C-alpha positions in Angstrom: 42.8 -20.7 -18.7 43.4 -19.1 -15.4 41.0 -17.0 -13.9 42.3 -13.5 -14.6 42.8 -14.4 -18.4 38.8 -15.3 -18.4 37.9 -11.7 -18.3 36.0 -12.1 -14.8 38.9 -10.9 -12.4 37.7 -8.6 -10.1 33.8 -9.6 -10.9 31.8 -8.5 -8.1 29.2 -11.1 -6.7 27.0 -9.9 -3.8 29.6 -8.0 -1.2 32.7 -10.1 -2.7 35.0 -9.4 -5.5 36.4 -12.7 -6.8 39.9 -12.9 -8.2 42.4 -15.6 -9.4 41.9 -19.4 -9.2 43.5 -21.7 -6.6 42.4 -25.1 -7.5 39.8 -26.6 -10.0 37.9 -30.0 -9.1 34.8 -32.3 -10.7 32.5 -30.1 -8.8 33.6 -26.4 -8.4 36.5 -24.4 -8.9 38.2 -22.2 -6.1 39.0 -18.7 -6.1 40.5 -16.1 -3.9 37.9 -13.6 -3.0 37.6 -10.3 -1.1 34.6 -9.3 1.0 33.7 -5.7 0.5 32.6 -4.2 3.8 31.6 -0.6 4.7 34.2 2.0 4.9 36.7 0.3 3.2 37.0 -2.5 5.2 38.1 -5.9 3.4 38.7 -9.6 3.7 40.4 -12.5 2.1 38.4 -15.2 1.7 38.0 -18.5 -0.5 34.9 -18.8 -2.5 34.0 -22.2 -4.5 32.2 -21.4 -7.7 30.0 -24.4 -8.7 30.0 -25.9 -12.0 27.4 -24.7 -14.5 26.1 -28.3 -14.8 25.3 -28.2 -10.9 24.3 -24.2 -10.6 21.8 -24.7 -13.4 19.5 -27.6 -11.7 17.3 -26.4 -9.7 16.8 -29.0 -7.7 20.0 -29.0 -6.6 20.6 -25.5 -6.3 17.8 -25.7 -3.5 19.2 -28.4 -1.7 22.8 -27.0 -1.8 22.1 -23.6 -0.4 19.7 -25.7 2.4 22.8 -27.5 3.5 25.1 -24.8 3.0 22.9 -22.6 5.6 23.1 -25.6 8.1 26.9 -25.6 7.7 26.9 -22.1 8.8 26.2 -23.2 12.3 29.0 -24.9 12.7 31.9 -23.4 14.9 35.1 -25.2 15.8 38.8 -24.5 15.4 39.2 -27.6 13.2 36.2 -26.9 10.7 36.9 -24.3 7.9 33.8 -21.8 8.5 31.2 -21.4 5.9 30.5 -17.6 5.8 28.2 -16.9 3.2 26.4 -18.4 -0.1 25.4 -16.5 -3.0 23.3 -16.9 -5.9 23.8 -14.6 -8.9 23.6 -14.8 -12.3 22.3 -18.2 -12.6 25.6 -19.3 -10.9 26.1 -20.6 -6.9 28.9 -19.4 -5.0 30.2 -20.6 -1.5 32.3 -18.6 0.7 34.6 -19.9 3.2 37.1 -18.8 5.4 40.7 -18.7 3.9 43.0 -21.0 5.4 47.4 -21.0 4.3 47.7 -24.3 3.8 47.6 -27.4 1.6 44.8 -30.0 1.1 45.8 -33.4 2.9 45.5 -35.3 -0.7 48.3 -32.8 -2.0 50.4 -33.1 1.2 50.2 -37.1 1.2 51.1 -37.3 -2.4 54.4 -34.9 -1.9 55.0 -36.8 0.9 55.0 -40.1 -1.0 57.2 -38.8 -3.9 59.7 -37.7 -1.4 60.3 -41.0 0.5 57.0 -42.0 2.5 54.0 -41.8 4.3 53.8 -39.1 7.1 55.2 -40.3 10.8 52.5 -42.3 12.7 52.4 -39.2 15.0 51.7 -36.9 12.3 48.8 -39.1 11.2 47.3 -39.2 14.7 47.6 -35.4 15.1 45.9 -34.6 11.5 43.0 -37.4 12.1 42.7 -36.3 16.0 41.9 -32.7 14.8 39.6 -34.1 12.0 37.4 -36.0 14.3 37.5 -33.2 16.9 35.6 -31.0 14.0 33.4 -34.0 13.0 31.9 -34.1 16.6 31.2 -30.5 16.2 29.3 -30.6 13.3 27.4 -33.6 14.5 26.5 -31.9 17.7 25.6 -28.6 15.8 22.0 -27.2 16.8 20.1 -24.1 15.4 19.3 -21.2 17.1 16.2 -22.8 18.9 18.7 -25.2 20.5 17.4 -27.9 18.0 19.8 -30.5 17.2 20.7 -30.5 13.1 21.7 -34.2 12.7 24.4 -32.4 10.4 26.4 -35.6 8.2 29.5 -34.7 6.3 29.1 -37.6 4.1 32.3 -36.7 2.2 35.3 -37.2 4.8 38.3 -37.6 2.5 41.8 -36.4 2.0 40.3 -34.0 -0.4 38.1 -32.1 2.1 40.7 -32.1 4.9 42.9 -28.9 4.5 45.9 -28.8 7.1 47.3 -25.1 7.5 50.5 -23.8 8.3 49.7 -23.5 11.6 49.5 -27.0 11.8 45.9 -27.6 12.4 43.6 -29.7 10.4 40.4 -28.6 9.4 37.2 -29.9 7.3 35.6 -28.0 4.7 32.8 -28.7 2.2 29.9 -29.6 4.8 26.6 -30.3 3.0 27.7 -30.4 -0.3 28.3 -33.9 -0.8 24.9 -34.6 0.5 23.4 -32.5 -2.1 25.4 -34.3 -4.8 24.5 -37.6 -3.8 21.0 -37.0 -3.8 20.7 -35.6 -7.1 22.4 -38.4 -8.9 20.9 -41.2 -6.7 17.4 -40.0 -7.1 17.5 -39.2 -10.9 19.6 -42.0 -12.7 19.8 -44.9 -9.8 23.7 -44.6 -10.2 26.3 -43.4 -7.4 29.0 -40.9 -7.8 31.4 -39.7 -4.9 34.4 -41.0 -3.5 33.8 -44.5 -3.2 37.2 -45.4 -1.5 35.9 -43.6 1.5 32.2 -44.5 1.8 30.8 -46.6 4.4 29.1 -49.7 3.4 25.6 -48.5 4.5 26.2 -45.1 2.0 27.1 -47.6 -0.8 23.8 -49.5 -0.6 22.0 -46.2 -0.4 20.9 -47.0 2.9 20.0 -44.1 5.7 23.3 -43.0 7.1 24.4 -40.9 10.4 27.3 -39.7 12.1 28.9 -43.2 12.0 29.3 -43.0 8.2 31.7 -39.9 8.8 33.7 -42.2 11.4 34.2 -45.3 8.9 35.6 -42.4 6.4 37.6 -41.0 8.7 39.2 -44.4 9.6 39.8 -45.2 6.3 41.8 -41.8 5.8 43.7 -42.8 9.1 44.7 -46.4 7.6 46.0 -44.7 4.3 48.1 -42.3 6.2 49.7 -45.1 8.2 50.4 -47.4 5.4 51.0 -45.2 2.6 48.6 -47.3 0.3 45.0 -47.2 -1.1 42.6 -48.7 1.1 40.6 -50.0 -1.8 41.7 -50.2 -5.8 38.9 -47.9 -7.7 40.3 -48.7 -10.7 37.1 -51.0 -11.1 34.4 -49.2 -9.2 32.2 -52.0 -9.1 34.7 -54.6 -7.8 35.6 -51.4 -5.1 32.1 -51.3 -4.0 31.8 -55.0 -3.6 35.1 -55.3 -1.6 34.0 -52.2 0.5 30.8 -54.1 1.6 31.9 -57.4 2.0 35.5 -57.7 2.5 37.0 -57.4 5.8 39.6 -54.7 6.7 43.1 -55.6 7.2 45.0 -54.2 10.2 47.6 -51.5 9.3 50.0 -53.3 11.4 50.5 -56.2 8.6 51.3 -53.7 6.2 53.6 -51.3 8.2 55.5 -53.7 11.1 56.1 -51.8 14.2 52.7 -50.2 14.7 51.3 -50.1 18.1 49.0 -53.0 18.5 46.4 -50.6 20.2 46.7 -48.3 17.4 45.2 -51.4 15.1 42.3 -51.9 17.2 41.5 -48.3 17.1 41.6 -48.1 13.4 39.6 -51.7 12.8 37.1 -50.6 15.1 36.4 -47.8 13.2 36.2 -49.6 9.9 33.6 -52.4 11.3 31.0 -53.1 8.7 28.1 -52.5 11.0 27.5 -49.0 12.1 27.0 -50.2 15.7 30.3 -51.7 16.1 32.1 -48.5 15.5 32.6 -45.6 17.7 29.4 -43.9 18.8 30.8 -40.5 18.4 33.9 -39.0 16.4 35.0 -37.9 20.1 35.3 -41.2 21.6 37.6 -42.1 18.4 39.9 -38.8 19.0 40.1 -39.8 22.5 41.1 -43.2 22.0 44.0 -42.4 19.3 45.4 -39.6 21.9 45.4 -42.5 24.4 47.2 -45.3 22.1 50.0 -42.6 20.6 51.2 -39.2 21.5 50.1 -36.9 18.4 52.7 -34.5 16.8 52.6 -31.0 18.3 51.1 -28.3 16.0 54.3 -26.9 15.4 55.9 -29.8 13.9 52.7 -30.5 11.9 52.8 -26.8 10.5 56.5 -27.5 9.5 55.8 -30.5 7.9 52.9 -28.8 5.8 55.8 -25.9 4.9 58.3 -28.3 3.9 55.6 -30.4 1.4 53.8 -27.2 0.3 56.2 -24.3 0.9 56.4 -23.1 -2.8 52.7 -23.2 -3.4 52.0 -21.2 -0.5 54.5 -18.5 -1.3 53.0 -18.2 -4.6 49.7 -17.6 -3.1 51.2 -14.9 -0.7 52.5 -13.2 -3.7 48.9 -13.2 -5.3 47.4 -12.1 -2.3 49.9 -9.0 -2.0 49.3 -8.2 -5.6 45.1 -8.5 -5.0 45.7 -6.2 -1.9 47.5 -3.5 -3.4 45.7 -3.2 -6.4 42.3 -3.1 -4.3 44.0 -0.7 -2.5 45.6 2.0 -5.1 41.8 1.3 -7.1 39.7 2.3 -4.2 41.9 5.3 -3.1 42.3 3.9 0.7 44.7 4.6 3.4 46.2 1.7 5.4 45.9 2.3 9.0 49.0 2.0 11.2 49.6 -1.6 12.7 48.3 -1.6 16.3 49.3 -3.6 19.4 49.2 -7.3 18.8 45.5 -8.8 18.8 44.3 -5.5 17.5 41.8 -5.1 14.8 43.2 -3.9 11.3 40.8 -1.7 9.3 41.0 0.6 6.0 39.5 4.2 5.8 38.6 6.1 2.7 41.3 9.2 2.5 38.2 11.7 2.8 36.7 10.0 5.7 39.8 9.5 7.6 40.8 13.2 7.1 37.1 14.2 8.5 37.8 12.3 11.4 40.9 13.4 12.2 39.8 16.9 11.7 36.8 16.0 14.3 39.5 14.6 16.7 41.7 17.8 16.6 38.8 20.2 17.0 38.9 21.5 20.7 35.6 21.0 22.4 36.0 24.2 24.3 38.1 27.3 24.2 40.9 27.2 26.9 44.1 29.3 27.2 47.6 28.1 28.4 50.2 30.2 29.7 52.9 29.5 27.5 56.0 28.2 29.3 59.1 30.2 29.9 62.6 29.3 28.4 64.8 28.2 30.9 66.4 31.1 31.8 63.1 32.9 32.0 62.0 31.5 35.3 64.9 32.8 37.5 64.8 36.5 35.7 61.1 36.4 36.8 61.7 35.2 40.1 64.4 38.2 40.7 62.1 41.1 39.3 59.0 39.9 41.8 61.5 40.1 44.7 62.4 43.2 43.5 58.6 44.7 43.2 57.7 43.3 46.2 61.1 44.7 48.5 59.7 48.2 47.0 56.2 47.7 47.7 57.0 46.7 51.3 59.5 49.7 51.7 57.2 52.3 50.3 54.4 51.0 52.7 56.8 51.5 55.7 57.7 54.9 54.5 54.1 56.0 54.0 52.9 54.8 57.4 55.8 56.6 59.0 54.8 59.9 57.3 51.4 59.4 58.2 52.2 58.9 62.0 54.2 62.1 61.8 51.6 64.1 59.9 48.7 62.9 62.7 51.0 64.1 65.4 52.3 67.1 63.6 51.4 71.0 65.2 50.3 71.8 61.7 47.9 69.2 60.6 46.1 71.2 58.2 49.1 71.0 56.1 48.0 67.4 55.3 47.1 67.4 51.5 44.7 65.2 49.9 45.4 62.3 47.8 44.9 64.0 44.8 48.0 66.5 45.3 50.1 63.4 46.6 52.9 62.1 44.6 53.1 58.5 44.4 56.2 56.9 44.9 57.2 53.9 42.8 59.9 51.4 43.4 62.6 50.6 40.8 63.7 47.0 40.1 66.6 47.8 42.3 64.1 48.5 45.3 64.8 52.3 45.2 62.5 55.1 45.4 61.7 58.0 43.2 59.2 60.4 42.7 56.3 60.2 39.7 53.7 62.6 38.4 50.2 61.7 39.7 48.8 58.5 38.1 45.9 59.2 35.7 44.7 55.1 35.7 41.9 54.3 38.1 44.4 51.6 39.6 47.0 54.6 40.6 43.9 56.6 42.2 42.8 53.7 44.2 46.2 52.8 45.3 47.4 56.2 46.7 47.3 56.7 50.4 44.1 58.5 51.1 44.5 61.4 53.3 41.9 63.9 52.8 39.9 62.2 55.6 42.3 63.3 58.2 40.7 66.0 60.8 41.6 69.6 59.9 42.0 72.5 62.5 38.8 74.8 62.6 41.4 77.7 63.2 44.1 78.7 60.3 47.6 78.2 60.6 50.1 80.4 58.9 51.4 78.5 55.7 54.3 76.2 56.1 55.8 73.5 54.5 53.9 70.8 53.4 54.6 67.3 53.7 53.6 64.7 51.0 53.4 61.4 52.2 54.7 59.0 49.6 52.2 56.4 48.5 53.0 52.7 47.6 53.1 52.1 43.8 50.1 50.8 42.4 50.0 47.0 42.2 48.7 47.0 38.9 51.8 48.7 37.3 53.8 45.6 38.9 52.3 42.6 37.5 54.8 40.4 35.8 54.3 39.8 32.2 53.7 36.3 30.4 56.8 36.9 28.4 59.7 38.5 29.7 62.5 40.2 27.5 66.1 41.1 28.1 
């Protein structure tokens, strides 16, 4: 029965929504999940849901949570990050980074079904990445800078995920330790992937990072030879062989492999921990010097060829999940930004509010409207004509004033209140207009009332009325002109 058929589709656990199942194993089932963040932010994750027999065991649950919290301290490109651990409704959920890819176990089986194991260069590339991830885990420290002493304990093709990007990543740190501890302490038995366990791990001795190096060497041996390192059809016989039998060089089964590559594999498979590589980084460096690994692009292409159909189906499922979640939450997808920018989801109400706030001006300002292409020429001609009229009026006014001052009848001059202003037309001609009543007209008229007046009266004679220049205010250019 699929996850969607179980009636739990869309169930919210903590801050995550669970969706369709990706895979299922003996310990847990893995599902698509969706982080439900603030303001509609969402992210696809992988959620491992432990089976009830593990989740209902208090001792296992406590140990599992402790180990998972340690695993969250590991940050490396070759480790699928542990994002969160959720305990809800008597169930345990491990939230991990979702990587578009496939487990090495399934890729290996598909490759064998198509004719043979991966090329030695592909095998070396995958294991070099795995070893780099292991080294990051082995060297992890807490916030105080104290070494954590993390050991994976379950390095196997099941727990190596190879992405479409060609990068190998380790998953499930800390889980194996909790499973091993609970079974070995309760019933004296040993459960797990016997084929990849180091001799000291099979004998229930204390293990360290070199047990992970042994397991990684077993995986490399199988990738190179295309066969199982141990026959696990009889578990008791498999344990005895792992503890007592000396390993066989891969080159004995696959002619043409470099002798130096055989040496690296055999050193990693040494029975005594002290005879192995001291660190996973040391083994990765030795492999890189022995045989040039394939590029990430080449490994990614290999993954797409072997698991292309499954990856396409998952992309379709993810599209349905994201479409349904977007429709149900009433969100608006933000337009895609430049490469590397963060994509976010904003609720429609919040988006409208944010846009309205941005569109509100912080202060009131007035911008002079721009004229149409024909308007600047017209405005320039009118301004020139008006200026010419003002100049001509000023010259005439000055001339008449001079005549009035030197006239034999100075009393004939009149005050500004009886003077007729002179206006200039757009063509530059002068015309008499009635006295202006506005303040601007009064102040712009030529004042002649302050002229000296003779003490003795003279006979009345023709009065000279000096023209006044047009008021400047009456010739202001409009913001918009009309034909």
